[in-house]
N, C-alpha and C positions, 0 to 999 in steps of 0.2 A: 202803169204796172199791173198785170195781169191774172195774180195772184198772191199771195201774199206771203213769206220766202217760206224756205221749210229748211230748214240748217239741219233737220237731225235727216232730213233721208240726203243732206249731200256728202261727198267723203270728206277724209280728213285734210290731213295737210298742204295746202298749195304749192304749188312751182313756184320755188327762189322766194318761198316765207322761212318756213323748219323743216326740219327733215325730215322723212317718215321713220318710223319705228324701225331700226334691224334687224334686217332678213337674213336668213340663208340658203333666199330662189336663187337662182344663177340665171333667169331667163331675161333676154334683152329685147329690147325692141323691135319687131320685123313688120311686115305688112300685113301676115295671118294675127299676130298677141294686137297691133292695134284695133286692127278690124274686130277682132273679139270685145275688145274692153268699151269698147266702141257701142257695140250692137249691147252688151251688158248693160251700159249708160240707155242705149235709147229703151230699151227694157225696165230700168228703173224711174225714168222720166216719165212713163206713157202714164202709168197709174194716177200722176199727183192730182193733173188738174180734172180727173172722172172722178173723184172724190173729193173736188172743191171748187174752182171757179167756173168748172165746166156744168159742174150739175145743181151749179147754187142757178147759173141763167137757164136752166131748166126746170127747175124747181117754180124762178120767175115766171120765165112764160106760162106756166100752168095756175098761175093768180095763187100762190100762197105765199099766209103770212109769213110777217118781214121775223116774226118771232120763230117761225118751223124754217126761216133758211137759213140764220144766222145761227142754229145747232147742227147747221151742218159741217160749223167750223170744229167741233168735239168728235165730229166721227174719225180721226187724223189721231187722235188721243195715243194708236199704237205707234205713231214717227216717236214720243215722249218718254214709253217705257218699254219702249225692244231692248233697254239694255236687261232688264229681268227676266226675260226667254232667249238672250243671245249666247249665254256659259251653256245653255241644253242643248241648242243648235252647236255650239261649238265640242258639245264632250260625251253628247249619245250618239253612238250610229244611226242613219236612217233605216226602216224595214226593207229586206227586201223586196220586190226585187233592185228596187233602186240603187242597193246599198254598192252593188257592183261598180258604179260609177267612181268611187272612193269617196271619201268624209264630207268633204267640200262641193262636190259636183252634183252627189246625191240627193243632201237638202236643197241645194239652189233647182235642180231643177221640180223636186217637190214644191218649193214654195211656188214654179214660175207657171205649172198647170194647174195650181191652184188659186192664184191671179187669174189666168185667163176665164174659169170656169167664172169668176165671181163678178169678172165684167160683165160677164154672157147672160149671166144674169139679171145685173144691173141694167144691162139693154134689154133686157126685155120685161123689166115691172114699170108700173104706171104708178107716178107721184100722185097726180091725181085723185085718185083712186084708192091707194094704199102707200100712202106715205112712209110706214113704218117700214113695212118690206123695203123700202126704196131708199131708206135711211141703213137699212139693218145690211143691207147691200153693199152700200157706200162703207161704211166704218168693217163690213170684210173686205173690199177691195185695200183700204189702207194698212190693214191688218197684214194682210199677205203681200202687200209693197212693202211695210218694214222688215215685214223675215227677211224678204227676198235678200235688201239691202245688207242686212245682216252679214249673207252669205258673199254677197257679192264683194264686198269691202275684204273679207275674209281672204278671200280667194286673191285677190287684186295685190291685198299683202304679201301675201304667202310665195304667189307665182312672182313677180316681177322684179327683177334683180334691182337694189336699191339706185344705181344712175338711171334705169330707164322709169320710176316711178313719177315723173315730173311728167314725161309724155303721156307718159297711163291715164291718170287724169285728168291729164288736158283732153283725153279721145274719151276719155268715161264723159266728163263736163260736156262736149259738140253733141256725144249722142243721148244725152239727159235734156238737152235745150231743144237740140232739134224734136223730140219724143214730146215734150212740154208744148211745141207750137202746132204739133199735130192733135194732140189730144186738145189743146185749148180750144185756138183760134180754128186750124184743120175742124174740127169736131162743128164748130158752130157756123162756119160757112156751109158743112156739107149738109148740116139740121135745116137749113133756109131753102132749100134744094129738093132732100126725097127724106127728111124729116129725124127727130130726135132716137129713134129706136133703128133706122138705119143706120145712121151715122156712127152711135156708139158701137152697132152688132160691126162695122168695118174694123174696130181697133180690137177684137179680140185676136184673127191671125194674125195682128201687127203685135201684139204681147207675145205671140209666141216666136219672133224673132232670135229672144233672150235664149229659145230651149235649145234653139239650134244652134246660139256662140255655144251654152254649156254641153250641151252633145257633141262639138267639135274640141270642145279648151284639153289640155290637161289637168288631168292631178293634180295639186301643188306637192314636191315631195312631204310626207307626213314626218311629225315631228320626232326628236329623240327619245327613243324609251326610258321613258319613266319609274318608278317602282307604283305599284298600285295603291291605291289610294282609296276612305271611306268619301261617300256624298255629300258628305260636312265637309270633311275635308277640303275636295274639288272645289266646293263652295264656295267659304273660304277663301283660297286661294285666289280663285275666279274675281268675286264681284268682293269680299267683305276689305278685303288686306287695301286693293287700289281707292274704295272709297273712302277710308279708315286715313290711309294717307294723305288723301287732296282734303278731306274736311278734318284737319288738325295742322295745316299748314297757316300761317300768319296772313288774318285777311278771308278766310273761306266763304264765310258766309253773308260778308261785302260782296264777294265776286260771285256766289251763288246769285245773290239781289242783284246784281246790274245784271246777270248773262239771261233770268227770264225777264225781267223788263225792256229789253235791250230793241227787241221785236214787237214790242207794246202798239205802239203807236199806229206801226203799219199793220200787226195785224188786226187791229178795231179795223182799220179804213179799208183795210182788203177783202175783208168777207160782206160785206157790203156793196161792193165796186157792180155786181152783176147789176142786182135791183135800181141801185142809184144811177146806173147810165139809163137802164130801162126807165126808171124813170124821168128823167132828163128827157126823154125821146129819141132815144138813140137808138136804132134799128139794129138786126142781128149780123146783117152784113158791115154797117160799119163799127159794132165793136169787133169782128172778126177783124176787120184789118187795122186798127189801131194798136189791137192787142197780139199781130199778127207779127210777121218781119223785121217792122220799123222798133218796135219792144224786143225783139231776141237782137237785136242787132245793138241795140241800147244798151242793153244789159252785158253782152259779150264788152262791150267795149268802159263798160263801167267798170266791168272786175278787170282789165286788164291793166286798167289807170292805177284801179282800188294795188293791182299786184305792185308793181311801181309807186307807188307811195310807200308800200310797207318794207321793200327795198332801200328807198330813198330815204326814208324821213326814221322808218323804225316802225313796230309794231301799235306803240302808244300816241304818236303823232298821228299816225295816220288813220286811228282808230275813232281819235278825236276831231279831228277835218271829216270822213263820215259820217260819224256821226251829228255833224253841225248840219251840214246838207241832208241825209235824210229826213232830217225833222224838217228845215227850211222847205223842202220838199213835197210833204206833205200839203203844204199852205193848197199845192196843184188843184187839190178836191174842191176845196171852198169857191176857188176861183171858177172853175170846171161849173161848179153851180151858181154863178152869178153871172156868167159870158159861155151858156151853151151855147150858144149859136153864130160865138165869132170862127171865122175861119179856121178849118182844123184845130181847135182846143182840142179835141177829144186827144188829137194825134201828140200832138204838143206833150199835155198831160201824159200819157201813158209813155212816151220816152221819156221824159223827166223825170217819173217816177220806177222806171226799166233802166235810168243811165245811175239813181242814186243807191238802186239795190244792190245792183252790182258792183260800185265800191264798198258800200257798207260790209257788204256779202264777202270782198275778197281780206278789206283791214279787220271784219270781223270773225272768222275760221280762220285768219293767223292766229288771232288774240288767245282763242280755243285752243288750239295746237299748240300757243307757247305753254300753257296751263296742265299740259302732260308729263307727267314726271315717263322716262324714258324706259322702267319697268312696268311699267302698268298703262301704257300709252292704246290699244285698245279701249278696256272697259272704261278711262278716265276721261277719254274720248265720247266713248257713247254716251254713257253720263253727264259731260258738257252739251251737246250736239240736241239731247234726248231734252235737255232743262230751257235751254234754247228756243225749242218749238213751244213749252209749256202752256205760256203766254196766248197762244194762235189759240190752240189747242182747246183752252181751258174759258178764259173768259173772254176771247173770242166771241165766244160760241152766245154771248149776252150783247152781240154790237145788235141783232137786231129788235131786243127791248130798247135798245138805249135808244137806233135810230130812231125807234116808233114816238120813244116820249118827246124826243126832241128835236123831233125834225132833222132833215138833211141836211142846213147848210150848220147849223147848232151840231149837230152828229161831230162831223166834219171839221170843225174850228176846235171840239173837246178832243179827236186823239192826235191832236197838236199839242196839247197840253199834256196828255196821256205818254207822250215820247220823253216828257221834260224829265220825271226823278231819274228816268237811266242815265240823261247827262250827267244828271250834279253826282252819283253814284260814278259815272265815268272819272268824273275831273278829281272823287276822291280817291279813287284805284288808281290812279294815275300818278299820284302825290305820293302817296304814301306807300303802294303797292304794285309799283310799275312793271310790266312784263320785262323779261330778260336780257332783250336784248337796245329795252331804252336807252341805258349806258354809249353803248356802241355807236349808238346812232347821233348822239349830243357828240362824239368826240371824233364820229367820222370825217 
């Protein structure tokens, strides 16, 4: 696994799990629309590694302390808080001249141009000489990226007809994953040839691919006209009512605790991978190969298997199996530390972890989707996906301090223990508050 999972930046319901929310859109999948959503997925996935694994490896090569490298996990807190400003992007019109593009594309273009500018600033920074500036620019990249994700998801849901939604999400994910490969393994490999600054600068024109898609896309039809309401009434309808509906359901505190803790072990482990691989003696070329195409293929295969498991076993059973496998896969990191010179051990580790990530991601996103009330799908899914990224964006920031105190092998053994509370909560939830499709799966 090249970077900890970030469900806060992924789209909603997966194909074959639970349907997307009802929509009045009537656009089918064509070669053009599939290309557009794939380009938007590419634009969404490219910044993730630039403020995550790639940035951490850059800081590691600049010989910065583990504690400061660990703090980079907190840069992406925007992915966990994006639901706070999503209503503003939804209800307020963009300023001129962007306003001419329409309600959705105007804000999308603004966030994309801001994101390209933030990546440019990050590429020109010097972490060894001015670390606060580099970290601030990394946080800005994450904020602009999270804002872009809000508008891409909104456009996708409002643009595509319901029967086309599964194919649209598939195109989005392929673009997303391809971009992560480029901004992760691609930048790392290029940095060995042309240096970090030049490799990162190449990401700026690639990031602008999303603006091309935005300009070529069609603005979704506006919603039906409603009577004017006060800002307070709009905020209540957009935020308070959906959250109140979720938080008053049976088992809500237990569900939220499980969602927050589900990725804790992976979050702690993933943040420290760049310095850990470097400590074990792997050079940038070896890291780029291991976290590149083989890891991507393993993730996609795991996602396909996870989706099939959800369809066959039901969300609950698939989630339990995926959680067990994901926790067991964390043992690969201590094994890598014990046998770093075993042939292809780094490659075996990244493939195993990426496969586990794909399986767990498919089952977990299906579970999150099953929790959403159809009247409040967008806000509730934003809340849940944000909560899922919370452990990475908060506790994950302490991983450097913990690794420094414990040492590498005890630290990665500790990450396995950190995954166990979520497993215990999962068993309780599946026993007393199972997903809606559990009974159907048992009787199928």
